[in-house]
C-alpha positions as CSV (number, residue, x, y, z in Angstrom):
1,M,48.6,-34.9,-0.6
2,V,49.2,-31.8,1.5
3,G,49.3,-29.6,-1.6
4,V,46.0,-31.0,-2.9
5,S,44.3,-30.5,0.5
6,A,45.6,-26.9,0.8
7,A,44.4,-26.1,-2.8
8,A,41.0,-27.5,-2.0
9,V,40.5,-25.4,1.1
10,P,39.5,-22.0,-0.5
11,Q,36.8,-23.6,-2.7
12,P,34.0,-24.0,-0.1
13,R,34.7,-20.4,1.0
14,A,34.2,-19.1,-2.5
15,E,31.0,-21.1,-2.8
16,N,29.6,-19.7,0.4
17,E,30.2,-16.1,-0.6
18,P,27.1,-15.9,-3.0
19,S,24.8,-17.5,-0.4
20,A,25.9,-15.0,2.2
21,S,25.3,-12.1,-0.2
22,A,21.9,-13.5,-1.1
23,E,21.0,-13.8,2.6
24,R,22.0,-10.2,3.2
25,G,19.8,-9.2,0.2
26,R,16.9,-11.1,1.6
27,R,17.3,-9.5,5.0
28,A,17.4,-6.1,3.4
29,A,14.3,-6.8,1.4
30,R,12.4,-8.0,4.5
31,G,13.6,-4.9,6.4
32,S,12.5,-2.6,3.7
33,L,9.1,-4.3,3.4
34,A,8.4,-3.9,7.1
35,V,9.5,-0.2,7.1
36,A,7.5,0.6,4.0
37,L,4.3,-1.0,5.4
38,L,4.8,0.8,8.7
39,C,5.5,4.2,7.0
40,G,2.6,3.8,4.6
41,A,0.0,2.8,7.1
42,L,1.1,5.4,9.7
43,G,1.4,8.1,7.1
44,A,-2.1,7.6,5.7
45,A,-3.5,7.5,9.3
46,L,-1.8,10.7,10.2
47,V,-3.1,12.5,7.1
48,L,-6.6,11.4,7.6
49,L,-6.6,12.3,11.2
50,A,-5.0,15.7,10.6
51,T,-7.4,16.7,7.8
52,S,-10.4,16.2,10.2
53,R,-8.9,18.6,12.7
54,K,-8.9,22.5,12.9
55,W,-6.2,24.1,10.8
56,A,-7.0,27.8,11.1
57,E,-9.2,30.2,13.1
58,G,-9.9,33.9,12.9
59,T,-12.5,36.6,13.6
60,A,-15.0,37.9,11.1
61,S,-16.4,41.4,11.5
62,V,-20.2,41.7,11.7
63,A,-22.6,44.5,12.4
64,Q,-23.0,43.5,16.1
65,G,-19.2,43.1,16.6
66,S,-17.1,40.1,15.6
67,L,-17.7,36.4,15.2
68,P,-15.0,33.7,15.6
69,Q,-14.5,31.4,12.6
70,S,-12.6,28.2,12.2
71,A,-11.7,25.9,9.3
72,N,-10.5,22.3,9.4
73,G,-8.2,20.6,6.9
74,E,-11.1,19.4,4.7
75,D,-12.5,22.9,4.5
76,I,-9.1,24.3,3.4
77,T,-8.1,21.6,1.0
78,G,-9.5,18.1,0.3
79,L,-6.5,17.0,-1.6
80,P,-4.4,15.5,1.3
81,G,-7.2,13.3,2.5
82,A,-8.0,12.1,-1.0
83,L,-4.4,11.4,-1.7
84,A,-4.0,9.5,1.6
85,V,-6.8,7.1,0.5
86,V,-5.2,6.6,-2.9
87,G,-1.8,6.1,-1.2
88,L,-3.2,3.4,1.1
89,A,-4.8,1.6,-1.8
90,A,-1.5,1.8,-3.7
91,L,0.4,0.3,-0.7
92,V,-1.9,-2.7,-0.8
93,A,-1.8,-3.0,-4.6
94,V,2.0,-3.2,-4.6
95,F,1.7,-6.8,-3.4
96,A,-1.0,-7.7,-6.0
97,V,1.0,-6.8,-9.1
98,R,4.5,-7.7,-10.5
99,R,7.3,-6.3,-12.6
100,V,6.2,-3.2,-14.5
101,G,2.9,-3.0,-12.7
102,R,4.7,-2.9,-9.3
103,V,6.9,-0.1,-10.5
104,V,3.9,1.9,-11.7
105,V,2.0,1.4,-8.4
106,S,5.2,2.2,-6.3
107,L,5.6,5.4,-8.3
108,L,1.9,6.3,-7.7
109,L,2.5,5.7,-3.9
110,A,5.5,8.1,-4.0
111,L,3.6,10.7,-5.9
112,T,0.7,10.6,-3.5
113,G,3.1,11.3,-0.6
114,A,4.7,14.2,-2.6
115,G,1.3,15.6,-3.4
116,I,0.3,15.6,0.3
117,V,3.5,17.3,1.3
118,I,2.9,20.2,-1.2
119,S,-0.8,20.6,-0.5
120,A,-0.4,20.5,3.3
121,A,2.4,23.1,3.1
122,L,0.2,25.4,1.0
123,G,-2.8,24.9,3.3
124,A,-0.8,25.7,6.4
125,T,-1.1,29.5,5.6
126,D,-4.3,29.5,3.6
127,K,-7.1,32.1,4.5
128,A,-9.5,31.4,1.7
129,A,-11.7,29.0,3.7
130,L,-12.0,31.4,6.6
131,K,-12.9,34.3,4.2
132,E,-15.5,32.1,2.5
133,K,-17.1,31.4,5.9
134,A,-16.9,35.0,6.9
135,S,-18.7,36.0,3.7
136,K,-21.5,33.5,4.5
137,V,-21.9,34.8,8.0
138,T,-21.9,38.5,7.1
139,G,-23.7,38.1,3.7
140,V,-21.1,40.4,2.1
141,E,-18.9,39.0,-0.6
142,G,-15.2,39.3,0.2
143,S,-15.6,40.0,3.9
144,T,-12.4,40.4,5.7
145,I,-11.0,38.0,8.4
146,H,-8.6,39.2,11.1
147,D,-6.7,37.7,14.0
148,V,-5.9,34.6,12.0
149,S,-3.9,31.9,13.7
150,Y,-3.0,28.4,12.6
151,T,-2.7,25.1,14.4
152,P,0.1,22.4,14.0
153,W,-2.3,20.0,12.2
154,P,-1.2,21.0,8.7
155,W,2.3,20.0,9.6
156,V,1.1,16.7,11.0
157,A,-0.5,16.0,7.6
158,L,2.8,17.0,5.9
159,A,4.7,14.5,8.1
160,G,2.2,11.8,7.0
161,G,2.9,12.7,3.4
162,V,6.6,12.4,4.0
163,L,6.1,8.9,5.4
164,L,4.0,7.9,2.4
165,L,6.7,9.3,0.1
166,L,9.3,7.2,1.9
167,A,7.1,4.1,1.5
168,G,6.9,4.8,-2.2
169,V,10.7,5.3,-2.5
170,L,11.3,2.0,-0.7
171,A,8.9,0.2,-2.9
172,L,10.6,1.6,-6.0
173,A,14.0,0.5,-4.7
174,Y,13.2,-2.9,-3.2
175,G,9.8,-3.8,-4.4
176,R,11.1,-6.3,-7.0
177,Y,12.4,-8.4,-4.0
178,W,9.0,-8.3,-2.2
179,P,6.6,-11.3,-2.3
180,A,3.5,-11.1,-4.5
181,M,0.1,-11.8,-3.0
182,S,-1.3,-13.2,-6.3
183,G,1.3,-15.8,-7.2
184,R,0.7,-18.1,-4.2
185,Y,-3.0,-18.3,-4.8
186,E,-2.6,-18.7,-8.5
187,R,-0.2,-21.7,-7.9
188,A,-2.5,-23.1,-5.4
189,G,-5.5,-22.8,-7.7
190,A,-3.6,-24.3,-10.6
191,E,-2.5,-27.2,-8.5
192,G,-6.1,-27.7,-7.3
193,R,-7.4,-27.7,-10.9
194,G,-4.6,-30.1,-12.0
195,A,-5.5,-32.5,-9.2
196,G,-9.1,-32.3,-10.1
197,R,-8.4,-33.1,-13.8
198,R,-6.2,-36.0,-12.8
199,A,-8.9,-37.3,-10.4
200,S,-11.6,-37.1,-13.1
201,A,-9.4,-38.7,-15.7
202,A,-8.7,-41.7,-13.6
203,P,-12.0,-42.9,-11.9
204,D,-11.8,-45.6,-9.3
205,P,-13.0,-48.9,-10.8
206,D,-14.1,-50.2,-7.4
207,R,-16.7,-47.5,-6.8
208,P,-20.3,-48.8,-7.0
209,E,-21.3,-46.5,-9.8
210,E,-18.3,-47.6,-11.9
211,L,-19.3,-51.3,-11.4
212,W,-22.8,-50.6,-12.6
213,K,-21.5,-48.7,-15.6
214,A,-19.3,-51.8,-16.5
215,L,-22.3,-54.1,-16.2
216,D,-24.3,-51.8,-18.5
217,R,-21.5,-52.0,-21.1
218,G,-21.7,-55.8,-20.9
219,E,-18.4,-56.1,-19.1
220,D,-17.5,-58.4,-16.2
221,P,-16.3,-56.1,-13.4
222,T,-14.8,-59.0,-11.5
223,V,-12.2,-59.6,-14.2
224,S,-9.0,-57.8,-13.3
225,R,-7.7,-55.4,-16.0
């Protein structure tokens, strides 16, 4: 009896190991979901805020002297702001699709972040927008701009792109474990339609309209069926 009891002891431990591993996997999936949502939303907000701020300023030479010029992020490049909107939409769409569709949308999210990083880095030292404004002020094509300085806002946009890129990487790595927004509503709708069909297939014989229909058919509704 002692030998049998001792042999039976390890079995519950072996059975508990998969459940503990599954629980750790669920916790990791929940953690990655929270981090991805935070990074994606914060990254898009940072990019949209940064592109609306001044990125560069300088001085254009005119006949009367010099005229200060400035350019915001949208003047220098409209790509980061556009990609931020696409990335935010992709972050929401991750929960509306499954399997291959989720992988594609997650990849799109990561690519928007990478595109923002590259375009913001290039725009951090760009003078083209200032030169274009100087040409409009002076009326001379190719006017020079001097005393050019840059603000930190391009790097804020770049940081937002990094956060969106991180959200996309998390979605690619853990997205298959995340819940899908559509499945719950589809199941609820299917259950509702099934209940409706069952209700229409089995009318209540005690309802007044059913009694009248029975009388019209020449049946005695008082006779139990």
